[in-house]
C-alpha angles and dihedrals in degrees: 000000000000121000119193114216108202113198112213103147098102121119098212093228093153090065093054094228131125096228114067108248095244090062097047110116117242122178093349101315140067117267091245089061090070090058092044091055093051097043097043093047097049109107095214094057112087101175140019126207118187128204107211141142117257094248093063100042097092089054091050092049088051090053090050092048092049091050092049092049091050092050092048088054090057093060090087126032117184089337094306122119118256089239091059091048091052093253126129124221109237125210090223115177093015087077092061110101101177149279129293127203120254115248132218090271138008096273093049088052088053091050091053089051092047091052091054093044088052089067090071108013129082127227092251093053122096132241121208113202120202138167120237087218090068099073098163095071110145125212092236093061090052091052093048091048093051093045091053093045091053089059093048133015097274145346142208135187116244137187123214117242112257098187130062108270124217134188122220126190095198104024091243107071133035113256100180146341116253123218102256095201090064097046121088135179114228123225136182149289099066120186126205141176097259104225096045093045093051089051091049092052094046090055088066093063134144105010112356092065090072090064097055118111105174135039093236094053095083090049092052092046089052092051097248118163103250121181125208122222129185111276130218122251090211092054092084126153118244104234106138136036088255089058090050092051091048091053092045090056092050093046091050091048094248099112 
């Protein structure tokens, strides 16, 4: 079984707006709705757990309901079955397993989600972690990530560095030049063998977990076998207003 853990507990403070970025409406629906559509419709994902603050949960449930209603409407087209028309009936909201509370940082939010997933998942299942602020997730990337994880103990998409990369000890002067061909930028989603990943995250308690920046970091620290797969340039994370505008143009068919 694969459970998707969708992280939507961020406050979006870096964008300087009151509404967290994942709940900003673009082309008639909140940004998180784009992730919900992709995760809930993927045939390899059996369950979805969502980390979100109480005040946004009604909105998320509305997004799930709207997706489920839209999928139910696809079951028949002009009186023909969805199977005949090449469409697949989707379980929709039946995949939703519940909400988890946000933590003090991203990795603590993940830990909260893992604890809740542990109530219904087995150690040899997989968890797929994704950020609600990455709305352009494509189904193919999910499939590739899960396929790679099944052959290892986890997997993440990466992008090669295009620019020359430097290291600085003090943040003011260049200390050394890094070998660009060996440096990669990690993306999401990240897939992990559930039991081993939970163990890796728990090892960070109580203090080290506050220093973690990426979901794969605990797995690497624990010595898990993590594969890299090619990432997707369009699968960017909305962090700044420029990112938001870029996504808005794509969603509206401009970019």
